C-alpha positions as CSV (number, residue, x, y, z in Angstrom):
1,M,108.6,4.2,-121.8
2,G,109.9,1.4,-119.5
3,T,110.4,-2.2,-120.3
4,Y,107.3,-3.3,-118.5
5,S,105.1,-0.8,-120.4
6,N,106.5,-2.3,-123.6
7,F,105.2,-5.7,-122.5
8,D,101.9,-4.1,-121.5
9,V,101.5,-2.5,-124.9
10,T,102.2,-5.7,-126.9
11,A,100.0,-7.7,-124.5
12,S,97.1,-5.3,-125.2
13,G,97.6,-5.8,-128.9
14,L,97.7,-9.6,-128.5
15,T,94.5,-9.5,-126.5
16,A,92.7,-7.2,-128.9
17,Q,93.7,-9.2,-132.0
18,R,92.7,-12.5,-130.3
19,L,89.2,-11.1,-129.6
20,R,89.1,-9.9,-133.2
21,M,89.9,-13.5,-134.4
22,D,87.2,-14.9,-132.1
23,V,84.6,-12.5,-133.5
24,I,85.6,-13.4,-137.1
25,S,85.4,-17.1,-136.2
26,N,81.9,-16.5,-134.8
27,N,80.9,-14.7,-138.0
28,L,82.1,-17.6,-140.2
29,A,80.4,-20.2,-137.9
30,N,77.0,-18.3,-138.3
31,S,77.3,-17.6,-142.0
32,N,74.2,-19.8,-142.6
33,T,72.2,-19.0,-139.5
34,T,68.8,-17.7,-140.6
35,R,67.2,-17.7,-137.1
36,T,68.5,-15.8,-134.1
37,P,66.9,-15.1,-130.7
38,Q,66.4,-11.5,-131.8
39,G,64.6,-12.7,-134.9
40,G,65.8,-12.8,-138.5
41,P,69.2,-13.8,-139.8
42,Y,72.5,-13.5,-138.0
43,K,74.2,-10.1,-138.4
44,R,77.9,-9.9,-139.0
45,Q,79.8,-8.4,-136.1
46,Q,82.8,-6.1,-136.2
47,V,85.4,-5.2,-133.6
48,I,86.1,-1.5,-132.9
49,F,89.5,-0.7,-131.5
50,E,90.6,2.5,-129.7
51,E,93.8,3.7,-128.2
52,R,94.4,3.0,-124.5
53,L,95.7,6.3,-123.1
54,R,98.1,6.8,-120.2
55,D,96.4,7.1,-116.9
56,T,97.6,10.5,-115.6
57,I,95.4,10.6,-112.5
58,N,97.6,8.4,-110.4
59,H,100.9,9.8,-111.7
60,Q,102.9,11.8,-109.2
61,G,104.6,15.0,-110.4
62,P,104.5,16.7,-113.8
63,I,104.4,14.6,-116.9
64,P,107.0,15.5,-119.6
65,R,105.3,16.7,-122.8
66,E,106.9,13.9,-125.0
67,V,105.6,11.2,-122.6
68,E,102.1,12.8,-122.2
69,S,101.0,11.9,-125.7
70,L,102.1,8.3,-125.6
71,G,99.4,5.7,-125.5
72,Q,99.5,2.5,-123.6
73,G,98.4,0.1,-126.3
74,V,95.0,-0.7,-127.7
75,R,91.7,-1.9,-126.3
76,V,88.4,-3.0,-127.8
77,S,85.9,-0.2,-127.4
78,A,82.9,-2.1,-128.9
79,I,81.7,-5.0,-130.9
80,V,79.0,-3.7,-133.3
81,E,76.6,-5.4,-135.7
82,D,77.2,-4.6,-139.4
83,Q,74.1,-2.8,-140.6
84,T,74.4,-4.1,-144.2
85,P,71.0,-5.6,-145.2
86,P,70.7,-9.4,-145.3
87,L,71.2,-11.3,-148.5
88,M,68.0,-12.4,-150.2
89,V,68.3,-16.0,-151.6
90,Y,65.6,-17.7,-153.6
91,N,65.0,-21.1,-151.9
92,P,61.2,-21.8,-151.6
93,S,61.9,-25.1,-149.8
94,H,63.7,-23.5,-146.9
95,P,61.7,-23.4,-143.7
96,D,62.4,-19.6,-143.3
97,A,61.3,-18.7,-146.8
98,D,58.8,-15.9,-147.2
99,A,55.7,-16.0,-149.3
100,N,57.7,-15.3,-152.5
101,G,60.3,-18.1,-151.7
102,F,63.1,-15.8,-150.6
103,V,65.2,-16.5,-147.5
104,K,67.0,-13.7,-145.6
105,M,70.6,-14.9,-145.2
106,P,73.3,-13.4,-143.0
107,N,75.3,-10.5,-144.3
108,V,78.5,-12.5,-143.9
109,N,80.9,-12.8,-146.8
110,S,83.4,-15.6,-146.2
111,M,86.0,-14.1,-148.5
112,Y,86.0,-10.8,-146.5
113,E,86.1,-12.7,-143.2
114,M,89.1,-14.7,-144.4
115,V,90.9,-11.5,-145.4
116,D,90.1,-10.0,-142.0
117,M,91.3,-13.2,-140.3
118,M,94.7,-13.0,-142.2
119,S,95.0,-9.4,-141.2
120,A,94.3,-10.2,-137.5
121,T,96.8,-13.1,-137.7
122,R,99.5,-10.9,-139.1
123,A,98.9,-8.2,-136.5
124,Y,99.0,-10.9,-133.8
125,E,102.4,-12.1,-135.2
126,A,103.7,-8.6,-135.3
127,N,102.8,-8.1,-131.6
128,I,104.6,-11.4,-130.8
129,A,107.7,-10.1,-132.6
130,A,107.6,-6.8,-130.7
131,F,107.2,-8.7,-127.4
132,N,110.2,-10.9,-128.2
133,A,112.3,-7.9,-129.2
134,A,111.5,-6.2,-125.9
135,K,112.3,-9.4,-124.0
136,A,115.7,-9.7,-125.9
137,M,116.5,-6.0,-125.0
138,A,115.7,-6.6,-121.4
139,N,117.9,-9.7,-121.3
140,K,120.8,-7.7,-122.8
141,A,120.3,-5.0,-120.3
142,L,120.6,-7.6,-117.5
143,E,123.8,-9.0,-119.1
144,I,125.3,-5.5,-119.0
145,G,124.8,-5.4,-115.3
146,R,126.8,-8.5,-114.7
């Protein structure tokens, strides 16, 4: 794996974690949204990651077995809606209350979202540390050549 592919791998991780943080922020912002264009309350969204594999189509010559299985980072394969049922809250004065006085609230739990946000932040920081380590190794390699 070359120096530039190290940068590509960490950059893909940074991009994926940033999108994850954006989705979490959107979930928190809509934690009280009871009306959406689709009808009903907001549904929590989740990010699905998948491994980004090496593109072997454009590679010239045979690929060594140890390199063949290496991935090229991560990518977001989908953003899916959580299928957990909405929370039913008794609030007869709410404009979206049903005949029994219950309001369908989003299935967003702010505690879970904050834990996910901390996890995404730590993963983002780990990718920055890996990027800085690769940059330091590249700089040392250049110093050897002097």
